[in-house]
C-alpha positions in Angstrom: 0.0 0.0 0.0 1.4 3.4 -0.9 0.8 6.7 0.7 -1.2 7.8 -2.4 -3.5 4.9 -2.1 -4.4 4.8 1.6 -7.9 3.4 1.1 -7.1 0.3 -0.9 -7.6 -1.9 2.2 -11.1 -0.5 2.7 -12.3 0.3 -0.8 -10.2 -1.7 -3.3 -12.3 -0.6 -6.3 -11.7 3.1 -5.8 -8.1 3.1 -7.0 -8.3 0.2 -9.4 -8.1 0.9 -13.2 -9.2 4.5 -12.8 -8.4 5.1 -16.5 -11.0 2.6 -17.7 -14.4 3.6 -16.3 -16.3 1.2 -18.5 -14.4 -1.8 -17.1 -14.9 -0.5 -13.5 -18.7 -0.1 -14.2 -18.9 -3.6 -15.6 -17.1 -5.0 -12.5 -19.4 -3.0 -10.2 -22.5 -4.3 -12.1 -21.3 -7.9 -11.9 -20.5 -7.4 -8.2 -24.0 -5.9 -7.5 -25.7 -8.8 -9.4 -23.7 -11.4 -7.5 -24.5 -9.6 -4.2 -28.2 -9.5 -5.0 -28.3 -13.2 -5.9 -26.4 -14.2 -2.8 -28.6 -11.9 -0.7 -31.7 -13.5 -2.1 -30.4 -17.0 -1.5 -29.4 -16.1 2.0 -32.9 -14.7 2.8 -34.6 -17.8 1.4 -32.3 -20.2 3.3 -32.7 -18.1 6.5 -36.5 -18.1 6.2 -36.5 -21.9 5.6 -34.1 -22.6 8.5 -35.6 -20.2 11.0 -39.3 -20.2 10.1 -40.3 -21.3 13.5 -38.0 -18.8 15.3 -39.4 -16.0 13.1 -42.9 -17.0 13.8 -42.2 -17.0 17.6 -40.5 -13.6 17.3 -43.5 -12.2 15.4 -45.9 -13.6 17.9 -43.9 -12.1 20.8 -43.7 -8.7 19.1 -47.5 -8.8 18.5 -48.1 -9.6 22.2 -45.9 -6.7 23.3 -47.5 -4.3 20.9 -50.9 -5.2 22.3 -49.8 -4.3 25.9 -48.4 -0.9 24.8 -44.9 -2.0 23.8 -42.8 0.1 21.4 -40.4 -1.1 18.6 -36.9 0.4 18.4 -34.7 -0.3 15.4 -31.1 0.5 14.8 -28.1 -0.4 12.7 -24.9 1.1 11.3 -23.8 1.6 7.7 -26.3 0.0 5.3 -28.2 -1.4 8.2 -29.0 2.1 9.3 -31.2 2.6 6.2 -32.8 -0.9 6.8 -33.6 0.1 10.4 -35.2 3.4 9.3 -37.2 1.6 6.6 -38.4 -1.0 9.0 -39.5 1.6 11.6 -41.2 3.6 8.9 -43.2 0.6 7.7 -44.5 -0.1 11.2 -45.3 3.5 11.9 -46.7 4.4 8.5 -47.9 1.2 6.7 -48.2 1.5 2.9 -51.5 2.9 1.7 -54.0 0.2 0.7 -52.7 -2.4 3.2 -54.9 -3.5 6.1 -52.1 -2.9 8.6 -52.5 -0.3 11.3 -49.9 2.1 12.5 -47.7 0.8 15.4 -45.3 2.8 17.6 -41.8 2.3 16.1 -38.7 4.5 16.2 -35.3 4.3 14.4 -32.6 5.2 16.9 -30.3 6.2 14.1 -32.7 9.0 13.3 -31.9 10.7 16.6 -29.6 13.2 15.1 -28.7 14.9 18.3 -27.3 11.8 20.0 -25.6 10.5 16.9 -23.9 13.8 16.1 -22.9 14.2 19.8 -21.1 10.9 19.6 -19.4 12.2 16.5 -17.8 14.9 18.6 -15.6 12.2 20.2 -14.0 11.4 16.8 -14.0 14.9 15.3 -16.6 15.9 12.8 -14.1 17.0 10.2 -13.3 13.2 9.8 -17.0 12.3 9.6 -17.7 15.1 7.0 -14.6 14.2 5.0 -15.9 10.6 4.7 -19.2 11.9 3.5 -17.6 14.2 0.9 -15.3 11.4 -0.4 -18.4 9.3 -0.9 -20.5 12.0 -2.5 -17.9 13.5 -4.8 -16.4 10.2 -5.9 -12.9 11.6 -5.5 -10.0 9.7 -4.2 -8.2 12.8 -3.1 -9.6 16.1 -1.8 -8.2 19.5 -0.9 -8.5 19.9 2.8 -11.8 21.2 3.8 -12.6 24.1 6.1 -14.7 23.7 9.3 -18.2 24.8 8.6 -21.6 23.5 9.6 -23.5 22.8 6.4 -22.3 20.7 3.4 -24.0 20.3 0.1 -23.8 18.2 -3.1 -20.9 18.8 -5.7 -20.6 22.2 -7.3 -22.6 21.4 -10.4 -25.6 20.8 -8.2 -25.1 23.9 -6.2 -24.7 26.3 -9.1 -28.1 28.0 -9.0 -28.3 31.7 -9.6 -25.7 34.2 -10.7 -23.6 34.3 -7.5 -23.3 30.5 -7.3 -22.5 30.2 -11.0 -19.9 32.9 -10.8 -18.2 31.1 -7.9 -18.4 27.8 -9.9 -16.5 29.3 -12.8 -14.1 31.2 -10.6 -13.3 28.0 -8.6 -12.5 26.1 -11.8 -10.1 28.7 -13.2 -8.4 29.2 -9.9 -7.9 25.4 -9.3 -6.3 25.0 -12.8 -4.1 28.0 -12.2 -3.1 26.8 -8.7 -2.4 23.2 -9.6 0.4 24.4 -12.0 1.8 27.0 -9.7 4.3 27.5 -6.9 3.6 27.7 -3.1 3.3 31.5 -3.2 0.6 31.1 -6.0 -1.3 28.7 -3.8 -1.2 31.2 -0.9 -2.4 34.0 -3.2 -5.3 31.7 -4.3 -6.3 31.1 -0.7 -6.5 34.9 -0.1 -8.5 35.4 -3.3 -11.0 32.6 -2.7 -11.4 33.5 1.0 -12.4 37.0 0.1 -14.6 36.3 -2.9 -16.2 33.2 -1.6 -17.1 34.8 1.7 -18.7 37.7 -0.2 -20.9 35.1 -2.0 -21.8 33.0 1.1 -19.4 30.2 -0.1 -16.8 29.6 2.6 -14.4 27.0 1.3 -13.3 24.5 -1.3 -13.4 20.7 -1.0 -12.2 18.9 -4.1 -15.1 19.4 -6.6 -17.5 20.2 -3.7 -18.5 23.5 -2.2 -18.8 24.0 1.5 -21.7 26.3 2.2 -22.1 28.3 5.4 -23.1 31.7 6.8 -20.3 34.2 5.9 -21.2 36.1 9.1 -19.8 33.2 11.1 -16.2 34.0 10.1 -13.6 33.3 7.6 -12.7 29.7 6.5 -10.6 28.1 9.2 -11.9 30.2 12.0 -14.2 27.6 13.4 -13.3 25.1 16.1 -12.3 21.5 15.6 -9.6 21.8 12.8 -6.0 21.5 13.7 -4.9 23.6 10.6 -6.2 26.7 8.9 -7.5 26.5 5.3 -4.4 28.4 4.2 -2.1 25.8 5.5 -4.1 23.1 3.8 -3.9 24.9 0.4 -0.3 25.8 0.7 0.6 22.1 1.4 0.0 21.3 -2.3 -2.7 20.7 -4.8 -3.5 17.2 -3.7 -4.5 16.3 -0.2 -4.4 12.5 0.3 -7.3 10.9 2.0 -4.5 9.1 3.9 -4.3 12.1 6.3 -7.9 11.6 7.3 -7.4 7.8 7.5 -4.3 8.5 9.6 -6.2 10.6 12.1 -9.0 8.0 12.3 -6.5 5.2 12.9 -4.7 7.3 15.5 -8.0 7.9 17.4 -8.9 4.2 17.2 -5.5 3.2 18.6 -5.8 5.5 21.6 -6.8 3.8 24.8 -10.4 4.7 25.6 -10.9 7.4 28.2 -13.2 7.0 31.2 -15.9 9.7 31.0 -18.6 8.0 33.1 -19.2 9.1 36.7 -20.8 5.8 37.6 -20.2 2.2 36.8 -22.4 0.7 34.0 -22.9 -2.8 32.7 -20.7 -2.0 29.7 -17.7 -1.6 32.1 -17.9 -5.4 32.6 -18.3 -6.4 29.0 -14.6 -6.7 28.1 -14.8 -4.0 25.4 -13.8 -0.3 25.2 -15.6 0.7 28.4 -13.8 -2.1 30.3 -10.4 -0.9 29.0 -11.2 2.7 30.1 -12.2 1.6 33.6 -9.1 -0.5 34.0 -6.8 2.2 32.8 -8.3 5.1 34.7 -8.9 3.3 38.0 -7.0 0.1 38.5 -3.9 0.7 36.5 -3.7 4.2 38.0 -3.6 2.8 41.5 -1.7 -0.5 41.0 0.7 0.2 38.2 3.7 -2.0 38.1 5.7 -3.8 35.3 3.9 -7.2 35.8 0.5 -5.6 35.6 1.2 -3.4 32.6 1.1 -6.3 30.2 -2.7 -6.4 30.8 -2.8 -10.1 30.1 -5.3 -12.6 31.6 -2.6 -13.7 34.0 0.7 -12.6 35.5 4.0 -14.5 34.8 6.2 -14.7 37.9 9.7 -16.0 38.1 10.6 -17.9 41.3 14.1 -17.7 43.0 14.7 -21.2 41.6 14.3 -19.9 38.1 11.0 -21.6 37.5 8.2 -19.6 36.1 4.6 -19.7 37.3 1.4 -18.1 36.0 -1.3 -16.8 38.3 -4.8 -15.7 37.2 -8.0 -14.7 39.0 -11.6 -14.4 37.7 -15.1 -13.7 39.1 -18.3 -15.3 37.9 -21.7 -13.7 38.1 -23.5 -15.7 35.5 -27.3 -15.6 35.2 -28.8 -18.1 34.8 -26.6 -20.3 37.0 -27.4 -23.4 34.9 -27.6 -23.4 31.1 -27.4 -25.9 28.2 -23.9 -27.3 28.3 -22.8 -26.2 31.8 -23.2 -24.3 35.0 -21.6 -21.4 36.9 -19.6 -24.1 38.8 -18.0 -25.6 35.7 -17.4 -22.2 34.3 -15.6 -21.0 37.4 -13.1 -23.8 37.0 -12.8 -23.7 33.2 -12.5 -19.9 33.0 -9.5 -19.7 35.3 -7.8 -22.8 33.9 -8.1 -21.4 30.4 -6.5 -18.1 31.4 -3.6 -20.1 32.7 -3.4 -22.3 29.7 -3.2 -19.5 27.2 -0.5 -17.9 29.3 1.5 -21.0 28.5 1.1 -22.7 31.9 -0.1 -26.1 32.9 -3.0 -25.4 35.4 -2.3 -27.1 38.8 -4.1 -25.4 41.7 -7.2 -23.3 42.3 -8.6 -21.3 45.2 -12.3 -20.6 45.3 -14.3 -17.8 47.1 -18.1 -17.8 47.4 -20.4 -14.9 48.1 -23.8 -16.3 49.0 -27.1 -14.5 49.4 -29.1 -15.2 52.5 -31.7 -17.8 51.6 -29.8 -19.5 48.8 -30.9 -23.2 48.6 -28.3 -25.5 50.1 -29.2 -28.2 47.6 -28.5 -26.0 44.6 -25.2 -25.0 46.3 -24.2 -28.7 46.6 -25.0 -29.2 42.9 -22.8 -26.2 41.9 -19.9 -27.4 44.1 -20.2 -30.9 42.6 -20.0 -29.4 39.1 -16.8 -27.6 40.2 -15.3 -30.8 41.6 -16.0 -32.7 38.4 -14.6 -30.0 36.2 -11.5 -29.7 38.3 -10.9 -33.4 38.1 -11.2 -33.5 34.4 -8.9 -30.4 34.0 -6.3 -32.0 36.3 -6.3 -29.3 38.9 -6.9 -29.3 42.7 -9.1 -26.8 44.6 -6.8 -26.3 47.5 -8.2 -23.3 49.5 -11.1 -20.9 49.6 -13.4 -18.5 51.4 -17.1 -18.1 52.0 -19.2 -15.0 52.8 -22.9 -14.6 53.3 -24.7 -11.3 52.7 -28.3 -10.3 53.6 -31.1 -11.2 51.2 -31.2 -8.8 48.3 -27.5 -7.8 48.6 -26.4 -10.4 46.0 -28.1 -12.2 43.2 -27.9 -15.7 44.7 -24.3 -16.7 44.3 -21.0 -15.1 43.0 -17.8 -17.2 42.7 -14.2 -16.0 42.4 -11.5 -18.5 41.5 -7.7 -17.9 41.4 -5.4 -20.4 39.7 -1.7 -21.2 39.6 0.2 -23.2 37.0 3.8 -24.0 36.1 5.2 -22.8 32.7 7.3 -25.5 31.0 11.0 -24.6 30.5 11.6 -22.8 27.2 8.0 -21.8 26.5 7.5 -18.1 25.9 4.4 -16.6 24.5 4.3 -12.9 23.9 2.7 -10.4 21.5 6.3 -8.9 21.0 7.2 -12.1 19.0 4.3 -11.7 16.5 5.5 -10.8 13.0 3.7 -10.0 9.7 2.9 -13.1 7.8 2.1 -15.1 10.9 -1.1 -17.1 10.7 -4.1 -16.7 13.0 -5.9 -19.9 14.2 -9.2 -20.2 16.0 -9.7 -23.4 18.0 -13.4 -23.8 17.2 -16.7 -22.2 16.3 -17.6 -18.8 17.6 -20.4 -17.6 19.9 -21.8 -20.9 21.3 -21.5 -19.9 25.0 -22.9 -16.4 24.7 -25.9 -17.4 22.7 -26.6 -20.5 24.8 -26.8 -18.3 28.0 -28.8 -15.6 26.2 -31.5 -18.0 25.1 -31.5 -19.9 28.4 -32.7 -16.7 30.2 -36.0 -17.1 28.4 -36.5 -13.4 27.8 -36.8 -13.8 24.1 -39.3 -16.7 23.9 -36.9 -18.3 21.4 -35.9 -22.0 21.5 -32.8 -23.3 19.8 -30.5 -26.3 20.2 -27.5 -24.3 21.3 -25.1 -25.5 23.9 -22.3 -23.7 25.7 -18.7 -24.6 24.7 -17.4 -24.3 28.3 -14.4 -26.6 28.6 -10.8 -26.6 29.6 -8.6 -25.8 26.6 -5.4 -27.0 28.3 -5.3 -30.3 26.3 -5.7 -28.3 23.0 -3.0 -25.9 24.0 -0.6 -28.7 24.8 -1.3 -30.4 21.4 -0.7 -27.1 19.6 2.5 -26.4 21.4 3.9 -29.9 20.6 3.0 -29.5 16.9 3.9 -25.8 16.6 6.5 -25.0 19.3 7.1 -21.6 17.7 3.6 -20.5 18.6 3.8 -16.8 19.3 0.7 -15.8 21.2 -2.5 -17.2 22.7 -5.7 -15.7 24.2 -9.1 -17.3 25.0 -11.9 -15.4 23.3 -14.3 -14.8 26.2 -16.0 -11.5 26.9 -16.0 -9.3 23.8 -15.5 -12.4 21.6 -13.0 -13.0 18.7 -13.3 -9.4 17.5 -12.2 -7.8 20.7 -9.4 -10.3 21.3 -8.0 -9.6 17.9 -8.1 -5.9 18.6 -6.2 -6.5 21.8 -3.6 -8.5 19.8 -3.3 -5.8 17.2 -2.7 -3.1 19.8 -0.2 -5.3 21.7 1.9 -6.3 18.7 1.6 -3.1 16.8 0.6 -4.8 13.5 -2.8 -5.4 11.8 -4.9 -8.5 11.8 -6.6 -9.6 8.6 -9.5 -12.0 9.2 -11.3 -13.9 6.5 -15.1 -13.9 7.0 -15.7 -17.1 5.0 -13.2 -19.0 7.2 -14.6 -18.0 10.5 -16.5 -21.1 11.9 -20.0 -20.4 13.3 -22.6 -23.1 13.9 -25.7 -22.5 11.7 -28.0 -22.4 14.7 -25.8 -19.8 16.4 -25.5 -17.8 13.3 -29.3 -17.8 12.8 -29.9 -16.7 16.4 -27.3 -13.9 16.0 -29.0 -12.7 12.8 -32.4 -12.7 14.4 -31.1 -10.7 17.4 -28.9 -8.4 15.3 -25.7 -9.5 17.1 -22.4 -10.0 15.3 -20.9 -13.5 16.2 -17.5 -11.9 16.3 -18.4 -10.2 19.6 -20.2 -13.1 21.3 -18.4 -14.7 24.2 -16.8 -18.2 24.1 -15.7 -20.3 27.1 -13.8 -23.1 25.4 -12.1 -21.5 22.4 -8.9 -19.6 21.9 -7.0 -17.6 19.3 -3.5 -18.6 18.4 -0.8 -16.8 16.4 1.7 -19.3 14.9 4.6 -19.0 12.5 3.5 -19.6 8.9 5.7 -22.7 8.5 4.0 -24.3 11.5 0.4 -23.3 10.7 -0.6 -26.5 8.9 0.8 -28.8 11.6 -0.7 -26.7 14.4 -4.1 -26.7 12.8 -4.0 -30.5 12.2 -3.1 -31.0 15.9 -6.1 -28.9 17.0 -8.5 -30.7 14.7 -7.3 -34.1 16.0 -9.0 -33.4 19.4 -12.8 -33.4 19.7 -12.8 -29.9 21.2 -10.9 -28.6 18.1 -12.8 -30.4 15.4 -14.0 -27.1 14.0 -10.7 -25.3 14.3 -9.7 -23.2 11.3 -7.0 -20.9 10.0 -9.0 -17.6 10.0 -6.5 -14.9 9.1 -3.0 -13.5 9.2 -0.9 -10.7 10.7 -0.3 -7.8 8.3 2.1 -4.8 8.6 -0.5 -2.2 7.6 -2.9 -0.8 8.7 -1.1 -1.0 12.0 -3.1 -1.8 15.2 -6.2 -2.4 13.2 -8.4 -5.5 12.6 -9.7 -5.9 9.0 -12.3 -8.4 8.0 -12.3 -9.6 4.4 -16.0 -10.1 3.6 -17.6 -12.8 1.5 -18.1 -10.3 -1.3 -14.4 -9.5 -1.6 -14.6 -6.2 0.2 -13.2 -5.3 3.6 -14.4 -3.6 6.8 -12.9 -2.6 10.1 -13.6 -4.7 13.1 -13.4 -2.5 16.2 -13.4 -3.4 19.9 -16.8 -4.2 21.4 -18.8 -1.1 22.4 -21.5 -1.5 25.0 -22.7 -4.8 26.5 -25.1 -6.7 24.2 -25.0 -9.8 26.4 -24.5 -8.9 30.0 -23.6 -11.4 32.7 -22.7 -14.3 30.5 -19.7 -15.4 32.6 
């Protein structure tokens, strides 16, 4: 990727064969036809596979409408228009249909909140994206900071003043593009005066930025780091890469804690969790061992041996779900944190917070589940603590486990060893645990044969390390899912992660439930799966080793490490395009572990 082609990784068709528009149009037409055919086939197969689920969902929606319920729709990108259309159809049914109007709102139509969130990024970046899309230009001259943007110049040129500006802009741009820096500075002064007189307050490629001239000269508004003159004097072509660079810089920045109170999102493992950890816990406890922010700490004993220690709390609701219970999860979760740190789990401590009135029989069953899981994982529960709080002060039962394991001699796993070209392996299908717990709550009146994947991954890790001893990095994909874990990897190693959507394993039932609920499987928690980064020459052997075990039967090579874009996760879609996969925002599935 060159500096002049900074968007290739996002929009490969923009820079390709620009001198042959007919070929490009033909490619786009073929792509659109293929997408339409695939979309139609997907809709048909989804309807056939999920007819019962959809019928149940429609029945439940009707029930809630009858008792005064309201429908809220939302989505980003293309789904934004889908959500607005859906809300509109409910609120204003087509004329001639027997349907009655129902209360429905599209959250993306709430311009005040959406634009307020844009302030965190910087609206010059948001507007630049819109202008790039609307003008169809790969490069733009830097724009000035104004409030109102319109269509390209040829659609603004109404009336003598606008037409005059249109012609003036064309002449001045041709003159400037062949001139020296002083000519460009002269152009800025000329355009600033004349455009302000006409109510036109800046130039953006082939677009005009329209604003109230009484609000000041171009560049006088807030939010821009440079004046319009500096942008123009920097040269005739402003690469979109500068905008991309600022967006990537913002994305790489650790989230800031802006909340005054703890929310559920702070426990979801995404951006809010990172902000809370940085601003509160790291600020108070900062030390070299903690700064790695891994799932466990690596300690070196005086004897030279290395041990890993990890702790985890479990607040799962419901406490029992298809495929497991909070007791099994309390053992598996801590053992898995140790395993992906490179250790062989050996000992666990367990602490219980019990609510007054909790059934003793249920407690016995949960403890028995823990004992069984510990025996299968090869660990001993060697110490613990029990506290009881008054009724209403806890939701039944909370468990905290801390584990210790020995790291074999010569084993070293670190994001610092990751290199471009390394392969990314996923030990099994995504999203099983999160969706199993979500449906087990019964809030959605949806039934599906989905079981949690909770299990100890230590046997899989040992098989992988034996077959691929050069394995670079491991992490179990729990809260925040594969998408968030890959972002943590990208930020830790400083490189990008390229995932292939068609290689990501997702069980059909899980995928159908996620589509029905509008949840991306990339962000759904797992409790028996991990991500591994292995050297390219060991990828095939490592994958075969994973697939040889029942827990790794669905393991797959899902991506690779790339040099650029740095610290960014890119997903190559089934249509050949790409999109950025960011860290989890919010908490779509609270209390799933």
